[in-house]
N, C-alpha and C positions, 0 to 999 in steps of 0.2 A: 412352570404351570401348575403343576400336579400339586393340590390342597388336601386337608382333611374332608371339603366334599368331595371330591373325587378320587378316593382312595386307587392306587394303584390295583388294587386287587379287583377293581371292579372294571377294568379295561378288558374286553372281549379279546384281545390277541394277547401273545406273549411272543419272547424272542425266541427265532427258530421257526415260526409258524410260516407256512408261505400263502401268498393272498393273491387270488384271482391265477395261483397255478403258475407264477412267473417272480411274484416279489417276495425275497425273504427278510424276516422284519429282525432288523437289528436290536432297536432299543426304543424304547418310548420321549418321545422330544416332547409332548403337550398334550394338556387334555382339558377341553372343554365341558359344558352342562350339552351341549348337543354333537359333540363332535371329538376327534383324536388323531394327533399328527405321529409318526412315527417315521422312524428311519431306517431305510430299507433296502435291498440289493435286490437289481434285475440280475436273474438267475443267467440269463443267454447272454444279456452285456456287459455281465459284472460293473455296471452303473450303478452308481449310490445314487439315491432317490431318497423323495420328502413324500409320504404316503400319506393322503388324510380322508378320514370317512367317519360318517355319522353312527352316532350310537341310537340306540332304542329311544331312547328319550326324545331322540330328534326326529328318529323316522314318526314315530306317533304325530306328527305335526305337518302336514300339508304342507302349508307355507315355507318352512324350514328346509323340505326337502327340495322347495325351488328356489329358495334362495342359495341353497347350496349346490344348484346345477347352475343358477346364474352366476355366481363367481369365478366358475370353471369356463364360463361362456365369457364374461367381461375379462377374466386375462388372458386370454387365448388370442383373443382381438388386439390386445395392447403390444407393441411391437418393442417399446421403449426397454433399453438396457436397465430402469429401475424399476422395472415389476418381475417378480419372481416367476419365471416360466412355466407354462403349463405341459407337462410333454404325455399326457394320457388320462382318461377315463376311463370309467366303467362301474359293473356291478358286481360286489360280491356274490359268493355263494349266500350271505343269511338275507341278501335282497337290499342293503345298504349301498349307495352310492360311495364311489371314488376318485378321486383325484389325486393325479401322481406330477408332481413338480421336480423343479430341480434342488438339489439338496446345496444346500447353503453353508459352508462354517464361517461361523461368528456370532454374532448375540443382537436381539433386539435393542434399540435406542434407550428403552424404559430402564433395562437390565443394567447399561452402558452409565446411566445417570444415578445409579442406587450404588453402582461401586467407586465412581469417580468424580459426581457432584458436577458442577457448571464445567463447561467446555469453552476454550477459547473463541473468541468472538468468532476469528475464519474459518474455525471449524466446525461452529455452529450453524453459519450460515450456507457451510459448503454441504452440510447435511439436508437442510431446507431446500438447497437451489437443486440438489440431485432428485429431491421427494418431488419441488414442483413439476420437472420434465416427467415423471410420471403422470401427473395427476393432471398437466395440461391436455396429454394424448388422450386421457379419458375423457376430457371434458370437451373435446374435439369432436369425440365421437358419441358425446350424451350421455357420457356417464359422471353422475356425482357419488366420490366415495362415500361421504357421509358417517364415516368412522376412523380418520386417522387420527392418531394417540402416538406416543413416543414407542410403544410395544407393537404398532403394525408398520411400524420403519426399522429394516434388520441392516445392521451393520457389517459388511463382510469386504473382503479383497477384492482387486481385480490382479489378473497375473502377473503385473508389473510391482504388485506391492501399495497400489493407493486404495484409497480407501472406496468403498461404493457401497451407497445407501438403494435397497432392494422396498416398493413399498408392498406390503402383505394384505390380503382379506378383503377382498372386493364383496363378502355376504351378504352387507345391508347396501351396499351401493343401490343408488336411484337411475333406472334407465328412463328414460324418455319416452319410450313406446307406451302405447296404454297397456298391453298387456303385464308390465314390469308393474307399471303405474298401481295396477289394481291388489299388488302385492302388499302395498301400506294404507293403512288405515289412518284417517286425517288426525284421529285425538292419541294413536300410537305412538309413544317415545322410544327413540331409535338413538344408538350412538353411547359415547362416552361422555359422560355431564361435564368431565373437567376441560373437555375440549369442543362441547357444542355449543354453536351459535344462538342466539336469543329466538331467531327465528325455526331453530331445531327444536327448542322446548317447545313451542308453541305449534308447531305441527311439522314434523319429517317430511311428511307428504310433497308439503308446498316450496320445499327448499331448493335453492337453487347450485349455480357453482360457485357463488359467494360466503357458502356455509362451510364450504372444503376451506376458502380464503382465512376465514377466523378461526380454523382447526390450526392453519399452519402459524398463525401468526398466536396461539398458542404455543403449538411446540415448541417455537423458536425461541419465546420465552422463558418458557421452561429448561432449555438447552442454555440460555445465556446466564441465566439466575438459578437454576436448580431447583423453583419453585413455581409450583401453576399459579396463573395471573387471578385467581380467586380459592378463596381455603375455607371453608366451613365443614361445619359437624354434621351437616347430615346434606341428604340430594334436595330436601325441600329449602333449605337455607340456601342450600348451591343455586339453585334455580334461582329465588329473588334474586341475590345478588348479582348473576347474569343477566336477567332481565332489567336492573333498575342502578347498580352500580357500576363505577368506574372501576377499573383494575388495576392495585395497587402500582405507584408509579414505579415503572423499573428501574430507573437512578437510585432508590432509596435500596435498593436490594445487590446493585453493583453498578459502582461509579463511573467505569472505566469504557462504557459503550458510545460507540461516537453519537453525537447528538441525531444526526441525520438517520442512523439505523434505529435509534428509539421511535422517531416518529413514525418509521415505515412500519415496527412493531405495533405502535399505537394506532394507525390507520388500519391494520387488520383488524382490530377491537374493536371497531366502530358497532356502536349497536344499530343504527341505522344502515344495511345493506347499502344502500345507493353514496354511503360517504365512506365506503371501503375501496381498495383496488377492485375496481371492476373484473379484471380478469387474473390467472395465475402470469401471464406475459407482466404485464403491469407491475407484479410483484417482484416478478425476478429481475427485474431494470433497477427496480429499487434494491437490492438486494446487492447486485453485481459489484458496484466499487469494493465491499467488502468482504469478499468470495477468495481463494487464494487465484493465483492464477490461471494455474490449468484447471479452473472450473469457470471463468467468467465467461467463457465461448456457451454455456449453457444459457445464460441469457437470450442470446440470439437463436439458439436453437429453439429454445420455448416460444419464444414470439413467430419464429415460422410454423411451427405447430399449430399455433391459433389463429394464423392467415389461412393454414391451409383444412381449415376444417371442413369444409366442404369436399374435399378431394384431396390425390396425393399430390404430396408437393418433392420438386426434384430436393437430391441433397444439395443443401445449401452450405458454403463455405463458414468456416471457424472466423473469430477477430485476429485469430493468428495467421490465417493463413486467405489472403485477400483473394489470390491467385487462382482460389479454388472457385470463381464466381465462372470463369470461362466453362466451367463442364457443366452447367446447366444447361438442360436442352433450348431455355427460349435463349439463351446469347450464341449459344451456337447457331441457332436457326437465323438468329441475327447477322453473327458472322459470317454463314454461305449467300445469306441475300446478298453482302457488300459484296462478294468477290467478282461479278460480273461488271459492276460499275469500276471495280479497282481495275480489273484488266484493261478497261477502255480508257483509263486516265492513264495507265504504264504505255499502251501505244501509242496513242498521241504524246506522249513524253518523247519518245524513240522515234517517231517521225518529224517532230522538231529537231531533234535532234542531227538526226540524219542530214534534213535540208540544212541546217545550220553547217554541219562540215561539208557537203558539197559545195554551199556557198563560199566558204573560206578558200577551197582551194581554187575555185575560179578566178577570188580575187587574186588569190598567188598569182595564177598564169595572167590575168591582164594585167598585173602589177609591173609586169617586166619590161611592159615598151608602151606607150600613150598611144600608140597605133592600134587599131583594131587588128582582130586576131581572124581569119578566116577560119571557117569550120570547114570547109570543103573545098582546100586548094587544090589546083590544079599541078598534076607532079612536076617536081623541081630536082635537077641535078643533087645527091647526096655533095655533104660538105667535106672537103678534101680531110679536114682532122674536125676533133671534137671543139675546138673553140668557136668560141662566134665569130662569123666572119659577115659583114656587111652585103647587104642582096643588093643587086642591080637590076631596077626594073624598069620599064620604059616611060618616058618622060609623063604622061598623059596618063599614067594607072598610078592609082594610090599605092603608099609603100605598103608592099604584105611580108607579113613572116609567116615564113612555113610553120606550119604543127610541129612537122618533125625538129626541126632546124629550134625550135623554140623549148621544144621538149628537153633538147641536148644545151640548154643554156641554164635550165636549174640547176642549182649545187646541189651536192649530195643530200645536206640538210639546211632546212629551211626556216629561218629563224622565227618563234613566233610570231614578233612585233619585226616587219621589214623596216632597217632606216628608211628617214623621210626623204626624197629626193629632194636637190634645192629646187627652190622656183624657177620657172621657165614661162617666159610670156607664151600666153595661149595661140599654138596656130592654128593656121583657120582649119575647118573641119573640112575633110575633103568628101565627097560622095562615097556612100556605102554602099559596095558589091552585095548583091542578094546572094543571102546564106552565109554573109558575116554578121558575127557577134560585136555589137558595141560596146566598147569598156565604159564604165560608171562614168557620167560627168558630173565634177565637185569642183567646186571654189577653190578647194583644197587638197583635191584629188585626194581624201581619206575617205574610208571604208564607210559607207550608212547601211549596216545592217542592224536591224533588231529580232529581238526572238521575245515573243511573249510564253512565259511558263506560267 
């Protein structure tokens, strides 16, 4: 980023300088009109960081100083992996405020485009989807970036080697609080013209989240074709084209882009904000089919971020891991609320099963003889052997079988379905003694038990 208008000799720090008593400057990473970014090392932690501070030209403008602080406040509120983390803030001995951020190995996507040209479709969509994750969280917190462009998307790698995009520079972001709104005048032009929406040209103060959707569409257009949607010789001519003309058809610059993806880009670049995607979540869903498989879950995550704009959301599952749904607090509460009812059902089933088992045993006992079985018979002499012998009773007393003798008649193993006895003429029913149990009466002498489940 160093150029003729910002010669290295104009930077007030040199490699080896120690800033804020703990950050040793290693090298200059970039210089702008208002500030500079250097690579530094934390002397106590031996941690590499990126340190950004303001130059004298920026310090002379109170609004620039306030925006510098706002960038730190905006970035520290965002927890997305796709935002550069802020580690520290402070003020140098010169009075210049500084921000300490995580150090990133890699390059901004603008430089990647200059070196390699247009990207493969899936890589281009992946980069924009990752940026959408950060922007969706910013929108949920009431922050509009207003300066999304390839130079503010940094391409690095994860610890497993996969590409990772980080959104940088929330310095001119719009916050929906009164104090932040006062920093932008209605007639002030802010942003990068090639990626600014028509309404942002008219008023940077009055834009909303849909201006970022336009910018993301312009970025995706450039990643797919290697060129910006509008090309002009001057900012004035470019402004007129953005306000009045349609962008060059994407298919004239690259023919192998899927038609649905072309329509998604064109919708982002609609001049009427109401005709665009109305949220980052809608855009992410439209891009999901064209992303690499390991990035498609981002669309679901982005939708959850949008749904939780007014409060914290529980971590939700990815499309590849639907079982993770059971880990949410809402579903856990529902599951625990259902446990007492489930126990009652299990107890009822166990009771019915126990009753059925008792009934089955009683049926086996009563099935041995058509006569009634005495519950409490008078004492009887023990049978001389284990074999069943007829019991002789008084003529006027109905035949009674001793429970003990009956038990002796039970074979060691009882078949589950006893063989049907030959049909016999029904004997006259004898009077039942008190305490006797009546055998079930049925025309075919078959069991008549029913269990309802």
